[in-house]
C-alpha positions as CSV (number, residue, x, y, z in Angstrom):
1,M,64.6,97.2,145.0
2,D,67.0,98.3,142.3
3,T,68.9,100.6,144.6
4,E,72.0,99.1,146.3
5,N,71.9,99.4,150.1
6,P,75.3,100.5,151.4
7,S,74.4,99.6,154.9
8,A,73.8,96.0,154.2
9,P,76.3,93.6,155.9
10,L,79.0,92.1,153.8
11,C,79.1,88.4,153.2
12,A,81.2,86.6,155.7
13,K,84.5,85.2,154.5
14,P,85.2,81.5,155.0
15,P,87.4,80.7,158.0
16,V,91.1,80.3,157.4
17,A,92.5,76.9,157.9
18,A,94.8,76.5,160.9
19,R,97.7,75.3,158.9
20,K,97.4,78.3,156.4
21,H,96.9,81.0,159.0
22,P,99.1,84.1,158.0
23,N,100.2,84.7,161.6
24,R,101.6,81.2,162.1
25,G,105.3,80.7,161.4
26,S,107.4,82.8,158.9
27,G,105.8,84.6,156.1
28,G,108.7,83.8,153.7
29,L,110.8,86.0,151.5
30,L,109.4,88.6,149.1
31,H,111.3,90.4,146.3
32,D,110.9,94.0,145.4
33,N,113.0,94.0,142.2
34,A,113.8,96.6,139.6
35,R,115.5,95.9,136.3
36,H,119.1,97.0,136.2
37,T,120.3,98.7,133.0
38,S,123.8,99.7,134.1
39,H,126.3,99.1,136.9
40,F,125.4,95.5,137.6
41,V,127.1,92.1,137.4
42,V,125.6,88.7,136.8
43,I,126.3,86.2,139.7
44,G,125.6,82.5,139.4
45,N,123.4,80.9,142.1
46,H,126.2,78.3,142.5
47,L,128.2,81.0,144.2
48,A,125.4,83.1,145.9
49,Q,123.8,79.9,147.3
50,H,126.9,77.8,147.7
51,P,126.3,75.0,150.3
52,T,129.7,74.9,151.9
53,L,131.3,78.4,151.4
54,S,131.2,80.8,154.3
55,A,129.2,84.0,154.1
56,L,132.4,86.0,154.0
57,A,133.8,83.9,151.1
58,I,130.5,84.3,149.2
59,G,130.5,88.1,149.8
60,L,134.2,88.4,148.7
61,G,133.5,86.3,145.6
62,V,130.6,88.5,144.6
63,H,132.7,91.6,145.3
64,I,135.7,90.4,143.3
65,Q,133.5,89.4,140.3
66,S,132.1,92.9,140.3
67,L,135.5,94.6,140.1
68,P,137.0,95.8,136.8
69,K,140.0,94.2,135.2
70,G,143.3,95.2,136.8
71,A,141.8,95.9,140.3
72,Q,143.8,95.0,143.3
73,V,142.4,91.9,145.1
74,D,145.3,91.1,147.4
75,I,144.8,90.6,151.2
76,K,146.1,94.1,152.0
77,S,143.8,95.9,149.6
78,L,140.7,93.9,150.7
79,T,141.6,94.4,154.4
80,A,141.6,98.2,153.7
81,R,138.3,97.9,152.0
82,F,136.3,95.8,154.5
83,P,136.1,95.7,158.3
84,E,137.1,92.1,158.5
85,G,140.7,91.4,159.6
86,R,143.6,90.1,157.5
87,D,143.3,86.5,158.8
88,R,139.5,86.2,158.0
89,I,139.9,87.7,154.6
90,G,142.9,85.5,153.8
91,A,140.9,82.4,154.9
92,A,138.0,83.4,152.7
93,L,140.3,83.9,149.7
94,R,141.7,80.4,150.3
95,E,138.1,79.0,150.3
96,L,137.4,80.6,147.0
97,E,140.6,79.3,145.6
98,A,139.9,75.8,146.8
99,H,136.4,75.8,145.1
100,G,137.8,77.2,141.8
101,Y,136.5,80.7,142.0
102,L,140.0,82.1,142.2
103,R,143.2,80.8,140.8
104,R,146.8,82.1,140.6
105,E,148.7,81.7,137.3
106,R,152.4,82.3,136.9
107,E,153.6,83.5,133.5
108,R,156.7,84.9,132.0
109,V,156.4,88.4,130.5
110,S,158.3,89.8,127.5
111,D,161.2,91.1,129.6
112,G,161.9,87.6,131.1
113,R,160.4,88.2,134.5
114,I,157.9,85.7,136.0
115,I,154.8,87.3,137.5
116,T,151.7,85.9,139.3
117,R,148.2,86.9,138.1
118,T,145.0,86.4,140.1
119,V,142.2,85.2,137.9
120,S,138.5,85.4,139.0
121,C,136.3,82.6,137.5
122,N,132.6,83.2,137.5
123,R,131.8,79.5,136.7
124,P,134.4,77.0,138.0
125,G,135.1,74.1,135.7
126,H,133.7,75.6,132.5
127,R,137.1,75.2,130.8
128,T,137.1,71.4,131.4
129,A,133.8,70.9,129.5
130,P,134.5,71.7,125.9
131,T,131.5,72.8,123.9
132,E,131.4,73.0,120.1
133,T,130.7,76.4,118.7
134,P,130.2,77.2,115.0
135,D,133.2,78.9,113.5
136,R,132.9,79.0,109.7
137,P,130.7,77.1,107.3
138,G,131.8,73.5,107.3
139,R,134.2,74.0,110.3
140,R,133.5,73.7,114.1
141,T,135.8,74.5,117.0
142,T,135.5,73.9,120.7
143,A,135.6,76.6,123.4
144,A,138.6,75.0,124.9
145,T,140.5,75.2,121.6
146,A,139.5,78.9,121.2
147,A,140.7,79.6,124.8
148,T,144.0,77.9,124.1
149,A,144.5,79.9,120.9
150,A,143.7,83.1,122.8
151,T,146.3,82.4,125.4
152,D,149.0,81.6,122.8
153,K,149.3,85.4,122.2
154,P,151.6,87.1,124.7
155,P,149.6,89.6,126.9
156,R,150.0,93.2,126.2
157,L,151.3,95.0,129.2
158,K,149.8,98.4,130.2
159,R,152.0,101.4,129.8
160,L,153.9,102.3,133.0
161,P,152.7,105.3,135.0
162,A,154.3,108.6,134.3
163,V,157.2,109.7,136.5
164,P,158.4,113.2,137.4
165,R,160.7,114.9,135.0
166,P,163.9,116.8,136.1
167,S,164.7,120.3,134.9
168,N,168.3,119.2,134.3
169,T,168.8,116.1,132.2
170,S,172.6,115.9,132.5
171,P,174.2,112.6,131.7
172,A,175.9,112.4,135.1
173,L,172.5,112.9,136.9
174,L,170.8,110.2,134.8
175,R,173.8,107.9,135.3
176,T,173.5,108.2,139.1
177,A,169.7,107.5,138.8
178,L,170.3,104.4,136.8
179,D,172.9,103.2,139.4
180,I,170.3,103.6,142.2
181,L,167.7,101.6,140.2
182,A,170.2,98.9,139.3
183,G,171.0,98.3,143.0
184,L,167.5,98.1,144.3
185,H,167.3,94.3,143.9
186,R,170.1,94.0,146.5
187,R,167.6,95.3,149.0
188,D,164.7,93.1,147.8
189,P,165.0,90.5,144.9
190,R,161.5,91.5,143.8
191,L,162.8,94.9,142.7
192,L,164.9,93.4,139.8
193,L,164.2,95.7,136.8
194,S,164.7,95.3,133.1
195,A,166.7,97.8,131.1
196,A,163.6,99.3,129.6
197,D,161.9,99.8,133.0
198,A,165.0,101.4,134.5
199,E,165.3,103.8,131.5
200,H,161.6,104.8,132.1
201,L,162.1,105.3,135.8
202,A,165.5,107.1,135.7
203,P,164.1,110.6,135.0
204,G,161.9,110.2,138.1
205,V,164.9,109.3,140.3
206,A,166.8,112.3,138.7
207,A,164.0,114.6,139.8
208,W,164.5,113.5,143.4
209,L,168.3,114.0,143.2
210,E,168.0,117.5,141.9
211,R,165.9,118.4,144.9
212,D,168.9,117.9,147.2
213,V,167.9,114.3,148.1
214,A,170.9,112.1,148.8
215,P,171.1,108.8,146.7
216,T,170.9,106.7,149.9
217,V,167.7,108.5,150.9
218,V,166.2,107.8,147.4
219,R,167.1,104.2,147.7
220,D,165.5,103.8,151.1
221,A,162.3,105.6,150.0
222,L,161.9,103.2,147.1
223,A,162.8,99.9,148.7
224,A,161.4,100.4,152.3
225,N,158.1,99.2,153.6
226,L,157.3,96.9,150.6
227,P,154.0,94.9,150.7
228,A,154.2,91.3,151.8
229,E,152.4,89.9,148.8
230,P,154.2,89.4,145.4
231,L,154.9,92.5,143.3
232,I,153.2,91.7,140.0
233,R,154.9,94.6,138.2
234,P,157.7,96.3,140.3
235,A,158.3,99.0,137.8
236,A,154.7,100.3,138.1
237,F,155.0,100.1,141.9
238,L,158.2,102.2,141.8
239,A,156.7,104.7,139.3
240,H,153.8,105.3,141.7
241,R,156.1,105.9,144.6
242,L,158.3,108.3,142.6
243,A,155.3,110.4,141.7
244,A,153.3,110.1,145.0
245,Q,156.2,110.8,147.4
246,L,158.1,113.4,145.4
247,P,159.7,115.7,147.9
248,P,159.2,119.5,147.6
249,P,161.9,121.6,145.9
250,P,164.6,123.0,148.1
251,P,164.1,126.6,149.4
252,F,165.2,129.5,147.2
253,R,168.7,130.7,147.9
254,P,169.4,134.1,146.4
255,P,172.8,134.5,144.7
256,A,175.5,135.9,146.9
257,A,176.2,139.6,146.5
258,P,179.5,140.5,144.9
259,A,182.2,141.6,147.3
260,P,182.6,145.4,147.5
261,Q,185.6,146.9,145.7
262,P,188.3,148.3,148.0
263,R,188.3,152.1,148.3
264,H,191.9,153.4,147.7
265,P,193.3,156.4,149.7
266,F,194.0,159.8,148.1
267,Q,197.4,160.3,146.5
268,N,198.9,163.6,145.2
269,C,199.8,163.4,141.5
270,D,203.5,163.7,140.9
271,G,202.9,165.7,137.7
272,C,200.0,168.2,138.5
273,D,199.8,167.8,142.3
274,R,196.1,167.0,142.0
275,P,194.6,164.5,144.5
276,F,193.4,161.2,143.1
277,R,192.6,157.8,144.5
278,A,195.1,155.0,143.9
279,A,196.7,152.1,145.8
280,T,200.2,153.6,145.4
281,P,201.6,157.1,144.8
282,G,202.2,158.1,141.1
283,R,200.6,160.2,138.4
284,C,196.9,160.8,137.8
285,R,195.0,159.6,134.8
286,D,195.5,162.9,132.9
287,C,199.3,163.0,133.5
288,R,200.1,159.4,132.6
289,S,201.6,159.3,129.1
290,D,201.0,155.6,128.6
291,L,197.1,156.1,128.5
292,P,195.4,157.0,125.3
293,A,193.6,160.0,126.8
294,A,196.9,161.5,128.0
295,A,198.4,161.0,124.5
């Protein structure tokens, strides 16, 4: 009696209620999660579960919040990244902008130009609700005040991309390059450059000119087929074009061979009657008294 009988029947399980039967209706969502330790971004449920945003707008909002600072989020760049067309992506961006997840800010940079920046906000409206944060003992400041103090400092611009360098830095070549850059705004007002930007780009234009590229061709290559959206920093855009579209050097042309010297006919020397080559009759080298050797 103390030995378990493996052939004994198991106890019957109680019947499942009809309303709780596992085969009735949907089983619901399950999560198979792993903890992220790198390459992740925190997304609020107010975006991921937004009640009115379209699925494309929510997906673009998540994608934009995962990008690093300085990434391109214009319609052209996003259209090249995703299969949706330009119109659908543009409409989704407008949805995000209407709900506060994107905003465009115009600001004047140090060289006097006005640029437009696209700002991604992971929690719309957080700037309008100031919260006090401890600063120093006996002093408290609000998050809105801290944000205003941070925006008072002028933003530091990134260094412009490198441009090709010419082998010949003659003043005339650089002057022609500066003239080309100074006239680009006549083709498109967005290509108005500051003096510092033109000085940085001039060696790259000179590198094109020394490769037998005409100034009109350089001007067309820099100012043609510009994107439709605003150019945030035209000098960086032109620097990229100068480096990426640099034409090859001209083919090697060997120097011309020197012209052969004429071969004079034979003349009989008037002094010693020996033959020598000369253009006109006369005396040979040994018989000429005006030469040092003859003296």
